[in-house]
C-alpha positions in Angstrom: 63.1 96.6 47.8 65.5 97.1 50.9 68.9 97.4 48.9 71.7 97.8 51.8 74.4 100.5 50.1 78.3 99.8 51.5 80.5 103.0 50.4 83.0 105.3 51.8 82.5 107.5 49.1 79.6 110.5 50.2 78.6 111.6 46.8 79.0 108.2 45.0 77.1 107.1 48.4 74.9 109.7 48.4 74.3 109.7 44.5 73.0 105.5 44.5 70.9 106.5 47.1 68.7 109.6 45.1 69.3 106.8 42.3 68.1 104.0 44.3 65.0 105.4 45.6 64.2 107.2 42.4 63.1 103.6 40.7 60.8 103.1 44.3 63.8 101.1 46.8 64.1 101.7 50.4 68.2 102.7 51.0 70.1 101.5 54.3 74.1 102.6 53.5 76.9 102.4 55.3 79.9 104.3 55.3 82.1 100.8 55.7 82.5 96.7 55.1 82.3 96.7 59.5 79.3 98.8 58.7 76.9 97.5 56.6 78.2 94.2 58.3 77.4 95.0 62.4 74.1 96.4 60.3 73.5 93.0 58.6 74.7 91.3 61.8 71.8 93.7 64.5 69.0 92.3 62.2 66.7 95.5 62.9 66.4 95.2 59.2 67.7 93.4 56.7 67.7 94.5 52.6 67.1 92.4 49.9 70.4 92.8 48.4 73.8 94.7 50.0 75.2 96.9 46.5 79.1 97.4 47.2 81.2 99.2 45.4 85.2 97.0 44.4 87.9 100.0 45.6 85.9 100.1 49.2 86.5 95.5 49.4 90.0 95.9 50.9 90.6 92.0 49.2 89.0 90.8 47.3 85.3 91.4 46.7 84.3 88.0 46.9 85.1 88.1 50.4 82.8 90.6 51.5 79.7 88.5 49.3 80.8 85.2 50.9 80.1 87.2 55.2 77.2 87.8 53.5 76.9 85.1 53.2 77.7 83.6 56.7 75.5 86.5 58.4 72.5 86.0 55.5 72.1 82.6 54.0 71.0 83.8 50.0 71.2 87.4 50.1 72.3 89.4 46.2 75.0 91.1 46.9 75.5 93.1 43.0 80.2 94.5 42.9 80.1 97.6 41.3 83.0 99.2 39.5 86.2 97.4 37.4 86.8 96.9 33.9 83.5 95.5 33.0 79.8 94.3 33.6 80.3 90.4 34.3 78.2 87.4 36.7 81.3 86.3 39.1 79.3 83.1 40.5 80.3 82.8 44.5 79.1 79.8 46.1 74.9 79.2 44.9 74.4 82.9 44.7 75.8 84.4 41.9 77.5 88.3 42.4 77.3 90.8 39.8 79.5 93.2 38.7 79.5 96.5 37.0 82.0 98.6 35.2 83.2 102.1 36.5 82.0 104.3 35.4 78.5 102.3 35.4 75.2 103.2 33.9 72.7 103.3 36.7 70.2 102.4 34.9 71.8 98.4 34.8 72.8 98.7 37.8 68.9 98.9 39.3 68.4 96.1 36.5 71.0 93.3 37.5 69.6 94.7 41.2 66.0 93.4 40.6 67.1 90.4 38.4 69.3 89.6 41.6 66.5 89.5 43.9 64.2 88.2 41.6 66.3 85.4 41.3 67.3 85.0 45.2 63.2 84.8 46.0 63.1 82.4 43.5 65.9 80.1 45.2 64.4 81.4 48.8 61.0 79.9 47.4 62.5 76.6 45.9 64.4 75.6 49.3 60.6 76.7 50.8 58.8 73.4 48.3 61.7 71.5 49.1 61.4 71.6 53.1 57.8 71.8 52.6 57.8 68.5 50.7 60.1 67.1 52.9 58.1 67.8 56.2 55.5 66.0 55.2 57.1 63.0 53.4 
């Protein structure tokens, strides 16, 4: 799994990098929403998931998820922060929120779940497209 971590706090950004690398993830880092979106738009190295803190986003966290969806449809987005751990539905993608202070292991589990869910949805779309092309 490759994760794009968008976090403006350098200490938290490095903590998340180490945490995710310890769980076998490759980690791309961005210190702002603009930098993270630029990385996605460049298409040079697409992650499997985007992870960001809700304090980073000046407006509602779902705004960033919507912008990610416009750039890379189906890309899972996990938001940490807020008062509780809640799944949020954003379009046809599940956006997850891990409370702050968050349980690091729970964050990793939610990320793994989101990537598996996105992979399964992509496989279903590919199967539907193949059936449409042949029938």
